[in-house]
N, C-alpha and C positions, 0 to 999 in steps of 0.2 A: 334390357328391354324384353328379349326373346321370353326370358324367363318370367317375367311379369306378366306376360300376354298369355304364355302356355298355363300359368297358373288361374289367371282369370277364367279362362276358356274352360279348364278342368272343373272349377268349383261353382261354374254357373249351371244351375238345373235347366234352364232352358236352352242351353248349348250341348244337351246329352249327346246329341249326333256329331258334336264335334271332338268328343273326347277321345284320348287315345291317338291322336294324330301325331306322326312322328316328327314333322317340321311345321309348324303352324302357320308360317309365314310362306311357304313355297307355293306356287301356282298349282291349282288344283285341275286334273283333267275333265272333270265335269262342266268347266267353264267353257269347254269347246264343243258342248250341245250345240248343235246346228239351228235349232228352232227358237228363236228368242224368249217366245212365252215359257216353252218348256223347261229352258235354262233359267229364267226368271223363277218359275214356280220350284224347281228344285232347290235352288238356293234359297227361296224364302222357308221351304220346310226344314232346310237343315240348320238354318240360324234362327227358326223359330219366329220368323216375322211373316205371321199367315193369319186368316181370320177365323183359324178354330178357336173352340172354346178355352183351350187352355192357356191362350194367349189373351183374347179379346176379355174374357171375364177377371182379368187379372186387374184389368183398368177399371177405375171408379168412374160411373157415369152420374148425371145430375141427381138423380132418386134412386141411386142404388151402389151401395159401397163394393169393392173388391170382392169376389167370390173366392173362397179357400180352394186351394189347390187340388184336394181330393173330391171337390165338389163340380167340377168343371168337366163334366162328362158328354159324352159323345152325344150329338143332337139325334142321330138315328138310332143308335141301340140303347142309350142310357144305362150301357153295363160297364164301360170303361173309359179312361181320361180320354178325351178328344185332342189326341196330339197328333203329329205327323205318322210315327209307326203304325198307330192304331187304324186311322184313316186310309192310308194307303195298302195295309197289308193284312187287317185283321178284322175290321167290323164286317157283319154278315147280316146285319139287319134288314137292308134294303138290296133290291135288286142290282142297281146301277155299280156300287163298288164291287160287287160279287162278279158281274160281268166284265168289268174293267180288268179286275185282277185275273180271273180265267183267259182273257187275250193276253194279258202281260206274262203270266206263267207259259202259255202256250209257245209264246215267241222266246222266251228264256229257255225253256226246254231244260235239256241234261246238265247246264250251267246250275240251276236251281237245285236239282236233285242233289248234287254233291253240296250245296250250301245249306239245304234245309237240314240236315242231320247237325250240322255244326251250331245253328243258330238256337241261342236258349229263350230268347222272346222276340216280339216283333223290332225293338229298337235294334237287337243285334242282329236280325235278320238284315235290316236295311242297312247296317255299318256293312255287313259283309257283302252285300249288293254293291255297295257305294265301293268297295275295295277292288271291283272288277270294271276298269275303264270301258271295256267292250259294252258293258250293261249301261252306261250312263245315258243314253239317248232313251231307253226303254224305261228307265226309270224317272226319268225326267217328264216323259210323256205320262207315265202313272201319275205322278205329281200333279201336274197341270189338270188331269182329268178329274182326280180325286177332288182338288180344290174346286172345281166348276161343278161336281154333284153338291158338295157341301155347302157351296155358295147358295144354292137354291132352297137350302132350308134353314130357317130361322134357329138362332140359338135358343 
């Protein structure tokens, strides 16, 4: 069962933030985040169960077929895929996400300086941040705040 679950997680593109986990069934420290809304937002970002375009536009609606993956662009910048790593760590098209990240990076401080040089892209940076349990509360708040900002802008 573990091997089948691992195989499913590793091959599903929507679970890219869960790829490479050593034990897929073990308890995750981010579930200890104290603020329920932050914990839920972070979990939704990690399992790609969020209102971002990469997920919402994959569903057919009454008069609209599913949108191809590469066309599910960020509703703010229209330059990149509207997914968790982009919305949390990369988009700079509006003042709100940039301000949220500035506060986040200020709190993360020296820890991020060490991680930044190792990150290949926003998804890898998010995975590196999630590998540090001491940062889970801050990452969860960033996830919650990012979802709040994006919820105010229609897809």
